[in-house]
C-alpha positions as CSV (number, residue, x, y, z in Angstrom):
1,X,0.0,0.0,0.0
2,X,1.4,3.4,-1.0
3,X,2.0,6.0,1.7
4,X,-0.6,8.8,1.8
5,X,0.8,12.4,1.6
6,X,-1.0,15.7,2.1
7,X,0.2,18.6,0.1
8,X,-1.1,22.1,1.1
9,X,-0.2,25.1,-0.9
10,X,-2.4,27.9,-2.2
11,X,-0.2,28.3,-5.3
12,X,-1.6,25.7,-7.6
13,X,1.5,25.5,-9.8
14,X,3.6,24.4,-6.8
15,X,1.0,22.1,-5.4
16,X,0.6,20.4,-8.8
17,X,4.3,20.1,-9.3
18,X,4.8,18.4,-5.9
19,X,1.8,16.2,-6.6
20,X,3.3,15.1,-10.0
21,X,6.7,14.2,-8.4
22,X,5.0,12.3,-5.5
23,X,2.8,10.3,-7.9
24,X,5.8,9.4,-9.9
25,X,7.2,7.8,-6.7
26,X,3.8,5.9,-6.3
27,X,2.6,7.9,-3.3
28,X,-1.1,8.6,-2.9
29,X,-1.5,12.4,-2.8
30,X,-4.2,14.5,-1.1
31,X,-3.9,18.0,-2.4
32,X,-5.4,21.1,-0.8
33,X,-5.2,24.8,-1.8
34,X,-6.9,26.0,1.4
35,X,-6.6,25.4,5.2
36,X,-10.2,24.2,5.3
37,X,-9.7,21.5,2.8
38,X,-6.4,20.5,4.5
39,X,-8.1,20.1,7.9
40,X,-10.8,17.9,6.3
41,X,-8.1,15.6,4.9
42,X,-6.3,15.5,8.2
43,X,-9.5,14.2,10.0
44,X,-10.7,11.8,7.3
45,X,-7.6,10.4,5.7
46,X,-5.0,8.1,7.4
47,X,-2.0,10.2,6.4
48,X,1.6,9.2,6.6
49,X,3.2,12.7,5.9
50,X,2.2,16.3,5.3
51,X,3.9,19.0,3.3
52,X,2.6,22.4,4.4
53,X,3.2,25.8,2.9
54,X,3.7,28.5,5.6
55,X,2.0,31.4,3.8
56,X,-1.7,30.4,3.4
57,X,-4.8,32.6,3.6
58,X,-7.1,32.4,6.6
59,X,-4.9,29.9,8.5
60,X,-1.2,29.6,8.0
61,X,0.9,26.5,7.8
62,X,2.1,26.9,11.4
63,X,-1.4,26.8,12.7
64,X,-2.2,23.7,10.6
65,X,0.9,22.0,11.9
66,X,-0.1,22.8,15.5
67,X,-3.6,21.3,14.8
68,X,-2.0,18.1,13.4
69,X,0.2,17.7,16.4
70,X,-2.9,17.7,18.7
71,X,-3.7,14.1,17.5
72,X,-1.1,12.9,15.1
73,X,2.7,12.1,15.0
74,X,3.3,11.6,11.3
75,X,6.1,13.7,9.8
76,X,5.5,17.3,8.7
77,X,7.7,19.2,6.2
78,X,7.2,22.9,6.1
79,X,7.6,25.0,2.9
80,X,8.7,28.6,3.4
81,X,9.3,31.3,0.9
82,X,11.6,33.1,3.4
83,X,15.0,31.7,4.3
84,X,14.6,33.1,7.8
85,X,15.6,31.6,11.1
86,X,12.3,32.8,12.7
87,X,10.2,30.7,10.3
88,X,12.4,27.7,10.9
89,X,12.2,27.9,14.7
90,X,8.5,28.6,14.6
91,X,7.8,25.5,12.4
92,X,10.0,23.3,14.6
93,X,8.4,24.6,17.7
94,X,4.9,23.8,16.4
95,X,6.0,20.2,15.8
96,X,7.4,20.1,12.3
97,X,10.1,17.6,11.5
98,X,11.8,19.4,8.6
99,X,11.6,22.5,6.4
100,X,12.4,23.4,2.8
101,X,13.0,26.9,1.5
102,X,11.4,28.1,-1.8
103,X,12.4,27.9,-4.5
104,X,13.4,24.3,-4.0
105,X,14.5,21.4,-6.2
106,X,11.7,18.8,-6.5
107,X,14.2,15.9,-6.3
108,X,15.7,17.3,-3.1
109,X,12.1,17.5,-1.6
110,X,11.5,13.9,-2.6
111,X,14.7,12.9,-0.8
112,X,13.5,14.5,2.4
113,X,10.0,12.9,2.0
114,X,11.6,9.5,1.7
115,X,13.9,10.1,4.6
116,X,11.0,11.1,6.9
117,X,8.8,8.2,5.7
118,X,11.6,5.7,6.3
119,X,11.9,6.9,9.9
120,X,8.1,7.0,10.5
121,X,7.4,3.7,8.8
122,X,10.1,2.0,10.9
123,X,8.4,3.2,14.1
124,X,4.9,2.5,12.8
125,X,5.7,-1.1,11.9
126,X,7.3,-1.7,15.2
127,X,4.3,-0.4,17.1
128,X,2.2,-3.4,15.9
129,X,4.4,-5.8,17.8
130,X,2.8,-7.4,20.9
131,X,5.5,-9.5,22.5
132,X,8.9,-8.4,23.5
133,X,11.9,-10.3,22.0
134,X,15.4,-10.4,23.4
135,X,16.6,-8.0,20.7
136,X,14.2,-5.3,21.6
137,X,15.6,-2.4,23.6
138,X,14.1,-0.9,26.6
139,X,15.9,2.0,28.3
140,X,15.0,3.3,31.7
141,X,16.3,6.0,34.1
142,X,16.1,6.3,37.8
143,X,13.6,9.2,37.6
144,X,10.9,7.2,35.8
145,X,11.7,7.8,32.1
146,X,11.1,4.7,29.9
147,X,12.0,4.3,26.3
148,X,10.9,1.2,24.3
149,X,12.9,1.8,21.2
150,X,11.5,-0.9,18.8
151,X,7.9,0.0,19.7
152,X,8.5,3.7,19.6
153,X,7.0,4.1,23.0
154,X,8.0,6.7,25.6
155,X,6.6,7.2,29.1
156,X,7.4,9.0,32.3
157,X,6.2,7.3,35.5
158,X,3.8,5.2,33.3
159,X,2.3,8.3,31.6
160,X,2.8,8.0,27.8
161,X,4.2,10.9,25.8
162,X,3.2,11.6,22.2
163,X,6.5,12.3,20.5
164,X,7.2,12.9,16.8
165,X,9.7,10.6,15.1
166,X,12.3,13.4,15.3
167,X,11.7,14.0,19.0
168,X,11.9,10.3,19.7
169,X,15.1,9.9,17.8
170,X,16.8,12.7,19.7
171,X,15.6,11.3,23.0
172,X,16.7,7.8,22.0
173,X,20.3,9.0,21.2
174,X,20.5,10.8,24.6
175,X,19.2,7.8,26.4
176,X,21.5,5.3,24.7
177,X,24.4,7.5,25.8
178,X,23.0,8.4,29.2
179,X,25.6,9.7,31.6
180,X,27.6,11.2,28.8
181,X,27.3,14.5,27.0
182,X,26.2,14.4,23.4
183,X,27.1,17.4,21.2
184,X,24.4,19.2,19.2
185,X,26.4,18.3,16.0
186,X,26.3,14.6,16.9
187,X,22.5,14.8,17.5
188,X,22.0,16.6,14.2
189,X,24.0,14.2,12.1
190,X,22.4,11.2,13.8
191,X,18.9,12.5,12.9
192,X,19.6,14.2,9.6
193,X,22.6,12.2,8.3
194,X,22.3,13.5,4.8
195,X,21.9,17.2,5.7
196,X,24.5,19.9,6.2
197,X,25.1,20.9,9.8
198,X,25.2,24.6,10.5
199,X,26.9,25.4,13.8
200,X,24.7,28.4,14.2
201,X,21.5,26.4,13.6
202,X,18.9,26.3,16.4
203,X,17.3,23.1,15.0
204,X,18.4,20.8,17.8
205,X,17.8,23.5,20.4
206,X,14.1,23.9,19.3
207,X,13.5,20.2,19.3
208,X,15.0,19.7,22.7
209,X,12.9,22.6,24.0
210,X,9.8,20.9,22.6
211,X,10.8,17.6,24.3
212,X,11.2,19.4,27.6
213,X,7.7,20.9,27.3
214,X,6.2,17.5,26.7
215,X,8.2,16.0,29.5
216,X,7.3,18.9,31.8
217,X,11.1,19.3,32.4
218,X,12.1,22.6,33.8
219,X,14.9,24.4,32.0
220,X,16.5,25.9,35.1
221,X,16.4,22.6,37.1
222,X,15.9,19.8,34.6
223,X,15.2,16.3,35.8
224,X,15.7,14.6,32.5
225,X,17.5,16.6,29.7
226,X,20.4,18.6,31.1
227,X,22.2,21.3,29.1
228,X,26.0,21.0,29.1
229,X,26.9,24.6,28.1
230,X,29.2,24.9,25.2
231,X,28.9,21.2,24.5
232,X,25.4,19.8,24.1
233,X,22.9,17.8,26.2
234,X,23.0,14.8,28.6
235,X,20.5,12.5,30.3
236,X,21.7,11.1,33.7
237,X,21.4,7.5,34.7
């Protein structure tokens, strides 16, 4: 069964172009020119990924992204006409997994779509497992954090957390190296192995902040994710 992808852009030429490339890769495409139509697809179609333009009339892409994250964890790629750090941080804060700046190369966008779907499909397939096997990894900490890696399940004191694939991957890396500091560059390259790392990028910072919010982890006195200034982040045993 082909993955279902939502494309939202009020510029029909761009939406049609993305649709054509996605269909050439055998994806099922749901195309929307308005936020209203997009929200309808979100509630009625079992989507695997969404591509959202930031600049939309009535409701912008950030607001749609926030709506999606209320009930869904599938990957979201934002399209922005401005190469601005504010747009990037806003999108990531709302729960987006990646962003592409217009004008973009369609094949580069397809590569990002495939990368996000590989990560999401891996987690989704694992979630259907019922019994644990010796190969499955469960990571715990003394303060109640539990990470079931193969099932893509995270909980704190038996309370489940709804994490996006990107958030889960970052937390997984920190947990696998608990007790040791992990640099922002290491985290970035582990999640986006085929992307260029910018030392001034706030991408990891924003995702960690989002994780802390979901974990109710205070920045000044964190119980889980600690900032190692000038280095990166660490989770204690």
